[in-house]
C-alpha positions in Angstrom: -11.0 0.3 16.0 -7.4 0.7 14.7 -6.2 3.7 14.1 -6.4 5.0 10.4 -2.6 5.7 8.8 -4.1 6.7 5.8 -7.2 8.8 4.6 -8.2 10.1 1.4 -11.0 12.4 1.1 -13.2 13.5 -2.0 -9.6 13.0 -4.3 -9.7 14.6 -7.8 -6.9 14.6 -10.2 -6.4 15.0 -13.4 -4.8 14.9 -17.0 -4.1 17.9 -19.0 -4.0 16.7 -22.6 -4.3 18.3 -26.0 -7.7 16.7 -26.6 -8.9 18.6 -23.1 -9.4 17.1 -19.5 -8.8 13.3 -18.7 -11.0 12.9 -15.1 -8.8 10.0 -13.9 -9.7 10.3 -10.4 -12.9 12.0 -9.3 -14.2 12.1 -5.6 -12.7 8.7 -4.4 -12.9 8.3 -0.7 -11.3 5.6 1.9 -9.4 4.8 4.5 -6.7 2.4 5.4 -5.8 1.0 9.3 -2.1 0.9 10.6 -1.7 -3.1 9.3 -4.5 -3.4 7.3 -4.3 -4.8 3.4 -6.6 -2.9 0.9 -7.3 -4.2 -2.5 -8.3 -1.6 -5.3 -9.8 -3.4 -8.2 -11.3 -2.3 -12.3 -10.7 -2.3 -16.0 -8.1 -1.1 -17.1 -7.8 2.6 -17.4 -10.3 3.2 -14.3 -8.1 4.9 -12.3 -6.1 2.6 -10.1 -2.6 3.5 -10.4 -3.3 7.3 -10.8 -5.5 7.1 -7.3 -1.7 5.5 -6.1 0.6 8.1 -7.9 -1.6 11.0 -6.8 -1.1 9.4 -3.2 2.6 9.6 -3.5 2.6 12.8 -5.3 4.7 10.9 -8.2 2.6 12.5 -11.0 3.7 13.6 -14.8 3.9 17.2 -15.7 0.1 17.3 -16.6 -1.2 15.7 -13.7 -2.8 18.1 -11.4 -4.4 17.7 -8.2 -7.7 19.2 -8.4 -9.2 18.7 -5.1 -9.4 17.0 -2.0 -7.3 15.6 0.7 -5.0 12.9 1.0 -4.0 12.5 5.2 -1.1 10.6 6.1 -1.4 10.2 10.4 -3.1 13.4 10.2 -1.2 15.5 7.9 -2.4 16.4 4.7 0.0 15.7 1.9 -1.5 17.7 -0.6 -0.8 20.6 1.2 2.9 19.3 1.7 6.0 21.8 -0.1 7.9 19.3 -2.1 11.0 18.6 -0.1 8.9 17.5 3.1 6.8 15.4 0.4 10.5 13.7 0.1 11.1 12.8 3.1 7.6 10.8 2.9 8.2 8.7 -0.4 9.9 5.5 0.7 10.4 6.7 4.8 6.5 6.6 4.9 4.9 5.3 1.6 6.9 3.3 -0.6 5.3 1.7 -3.6 6.3 -1.7 -5.6 5.8 -0.7 -9.4 4.6 -2.8 -12.1 7.7 -3.1 -14.0 10.6 -4.9 -12.2 13.2 -4.3 -14.8 11.4 -0.5 -15.0 12.0 0.4 -11.4 16.0 -0.7 -11.3 18.9 1.4 -12.7 20.7 -1.5 -15.3 23.8 0.1 -15.0 24.1 -0.4 -10.8 24.2 -3.1 -8.9 20.8 -4.1 -7.2 22.7 -4.2 -3.8 23.4 0.0 -4.1 20.6 0.9 -5.5 18.8 -0.5 -2.0 21.3 1.4 -0.3 21.1 4.3 -1.9 17.3 4.5 -0.8 18.8 3.9 3.2 21.5 6.6 2.5 19.1 8.7 1.7 16.1 8.7 4.1 18.2 6.7 6.5 21.1 9.0 7.1 24.2 8.1 10.0 24.5 4.5 8.6 27.5 2.8 7.9 28.5 1.0 4.6 29.3 -2.3 6.5 25.7 -1.7 8.5 23.8 -0.8 5.1 25.5 -3.9 3.8 24.5 -5.9 6.3 20.3 -3.8 6.3 20.4 -5.6 2.7 21.2 -8.9 3.4 19.1 -9.0 5.9 16.2 -8.0 3.1 17.4 -10.1 0.7 16.8 -13.2 2.9 13.3 -11.7 4.7 11.8 -11.7 0.8 13.7 -15.1 -0.3 16.9 -13.7 -2.3 20.3 -14.9 -1.5 22.0 -12.5 -0.5 25.0 -13.1 -2.1 22.5 -12.0 -5.4 23.2 -8.0 -3.9 26.4 -7.9 -6.0 24.9 -8.5 -9.3 23.2 -6.4 -11.9 19.3 -6.4 -12.8 19.7 -8.3 -16.2 20.9 -11.4 -13.8 18.0 -11.6 -12.2 14.9 -13.5 -13.3 11.9 -11.6 -13.3 10.8 -13.4 -10.2 14.0 -12.4 -8.6 13.8 -8.7 -9.7 10.2 -8.2 -7.9 11.9 -9.3 -4.8 14.3 -7.2 -5.0 11.9 -4.6 -5.9 9.8 -5.6 -2.7 13.3 -5.6 -0.6 13.7 -1.7 -1.8 10.1 -1.1 -0.7 10.9 -2.2 2.8 14.3 -0.8 3.1 13.1 2.3 5.2 10.5 0.2 7.4 7.7 2.6 6.0 4.2 2.5 7.4 2.5 2.2 4.1 3.6 -0.3 0.9 1.2 0.7 -2.3 1.9 -3.0 -4.5 1.0 -1.8 -8.2 0.1 -5.0 -9.9 3.2 -6.5 -8.3 2.8 -9.9 -9.5 2.3 -8.9 -13.6 3.9 -10.7 -16.2 5.3 -13.5 -13.6 3.6 -16.9 -14.6 1.4 -18.7 -11.8 3.0 -20.5 -9.5 5.9 -17.6 -8.9 2.6 -15.0 -8.7 1.2 -17.3 -5.7 4.5 -17.6 -4.1 5.1 -13.8 -3.7 1.4 -12.9 -3.1 1.8 -15.5 0.0 5.1 -13.8 0.6 4.0 -10.4 0.5 1.2 -11.3 3.0 3.1 -13.0 5.4 5.6 -10.4 5.3 2.7 -7.5 6.0 1.4 -9.3 8.6 4.8 -10.0 10.3 5.6 -6.2 10.6 2.8 -4.9 10.6 2.4 -2.6 7.9 -0.5 -1.1 5.6 -0.6 -2.2 2.3 -2.3 -1.1 -0.8 -2.8 -3.6 -3.5 -3.4 -2.8 -7.0 -4.9 -5.1 -9.8 -7.5 -6.1 -12.5 -7.4 -9.6 -11.1 -9.8 -10.3 -8.4 -8.6 -13.2 -7.3 -5.3 -11.3 -6.4 -7.5 -9.0 -4.5 -9.5 -11.8 -2.9 -6.5 -13.8 -1.7 -4.2 -11.1 -0.6 -6.8 -7.7 1.1 -9.3 -7.4 4.1 -11.1 -4.7 2.2 -11.8 -4.3 -1.4 -12.2 -1.1 -3.1 -14.1 -1.4 -6.6 -13.1 1.5 -9.0 -15.0 2.8 -12.2 -14.1 5.3 -14.9 -11.9 7.5 -12.2 -14.8 6.8 -9.2 -15.0 4.2 -6.8 -17.6 2.7 -7.2 -18.1 0.0 -3.7 -16.1 -0.5 -0.9 -16.5 -3.0 2.1 -14.3 -6.5 3.2 -13.6 -8.7 0.8 -15.8 -11.5 2.3 -18.6 -9.0 1.5 -17.8 -8.2 -1.6 -17.8 -11.8 -2.7 -21.1 -12.1 -0.8 -23.5 -9.8 -1.6 -22.3 -7.0 -4.1 -24.6 -3.8 -4.4 -23.1 -1.9 -7.4 -24.1 -3.5 -11.4 -20.6 -3.2 -12.2 -19.4 -5.3 -9.2 -22.2 -7.6 -10.0 -21.0 -7.7 -13.6 -17.3 -8.5 -12.6 -18.6 -11.1 -10.3 -20.1 -13.3 -12.9 -17.4 -13.3 -15.3 -15.6 -14.2 -12.6 -15.4 -18.1 -12.8 -15.5 -20.7 -9.9 -14.0 -23.9 -9.1 -16.2 -25.2 -7.1 -20.7 -25.6 -8.0 -21.9 -25.8 -11.1 -20.7 -24.7 -14.2 -21.8 -21.7 -16.0 -21.5 -19.6 -18.7 -19.5 -16.4 -17.6 -21.3 -12.9 -18.2 -20.4 -10.1 -20.0 -21.0 -6.3 -19.2 -21.9 -4.6 -22.8 -20.4 -1.7 -23.9 -16.9 -0.4 -23.2 -15.4 2.1 -20.2 -16.3 6.1 -21.0 -13.7 8.2 -22.5 -12.8 10.3 -20.0 -12.3 13.0 -21.8 -15.6 13.3 -22.1 -17.4 11.2 -19.2 -21.3 10.2 -19.6 -23.3 13.0 -17.1 -24.8 11.3 -14.0 -23.4 7.7 -12.8 -20.9 7.3 -15.4 -21.8 3.3 -15.9 -25.8 3.9 -16.7 -24.9 3.4 -20.3 -23.8 -0.3 -19.6 -26.1 -0.7 -16.5 -29.1 -3.0 -16.8 -31.0 -1.3 -14.2 -30.2 2.2 -15.6 -33.1 5.0 -15.0 -33.2 8.7 -15.9 -31.8 9.6 -12.7 -28.7 7.4 -13.5 -28.2 9.5 -16.4 -28.7 12.9 -14.7 -27.2 13.1 -11.2 -24.3 11.4 -9.7 -24.9 8.9 -6.8 -23.8 9.6 -3.2 -21.2 7.1 -2.0 -23.3 6.0 0.6 -22.9 3.3 3.4 -25.5 0.6 2.9 -24.9 -1.0 6.5 -21.6 -2.1 8.3 -19.6 -0.1 6.2 -20.4 -1.6 3.1 -20.6 1.6 0.6 -22.1 2.4 -2.5 -22.4 4.1 -5.4 -25.8 3.5 -6.6 -29.3 4.7 -7.6 -31.0 1.2 -7.3 -28.5 -0.8 -4.9 -31.7 -2.5 -4.0 -32.5 -3.4 -7.3 -29.1 -5.2 -7.9 -28.5 -6.9 -4.5 
């Protein structure tokens, strides 16, 4: 079995607001092996991006880690002083953010922004060596190296996203977190980018954590898949296993709402109700107000995140009823 690059254990992070504590991430546990691609999927507001920013410790002032551990090759990032954590970002873990235009400084040339990351985390290279590295990165992500001296507004949406991916690759990180990397791009560009990212990941042997609300995207790019609901991990297994035999009622609901291009036509199912308010989350299982299999124990006790065989984890009191 491949060695784990990242191990997240019982991670809990809350946002403090005037209205109260928002339990954005609650006892989340998962691991990521070297060279593995894992996806996190769920509705908007379920905590996917909050997990990513917590792993990188890029939380706003009102975000606080209340418990758990984030191990990177055995080093607990939660306990790491901020000066040391700065050495981890970009060099060990980098991130492709959702809005590429917001990730690039509009008044600096794109190539200079990548060179800045190289100068900060890989000092000692000459200007010529840095520019050669950027040219190499541009070719790697399918951009003409001549574009490195242009500004972000001169790029199309797909080109900007490729430039952000190049920046994420610049310091040869062990792990890249891609947060909705193809949002707002048309379907053709989206498909090309996903294919290129998968090829790069396999060629360079990196680990990747993809975040998306689109199950089709996760299915295309990931080896394993985690399903989040209301700040908690509801289910975790290989992507094939999740699609073949989902256990958690929420995952089953997501699968039922996903159209298929093969087989007989069927009416898509919808989940009743709305995701809970994380200022006042439900007691017990957070999915119980919308769950067709809920019983009294679901309303009172939090289900454990148990292995139901072959590394297929789920947090549900009645998995056999929804299998």
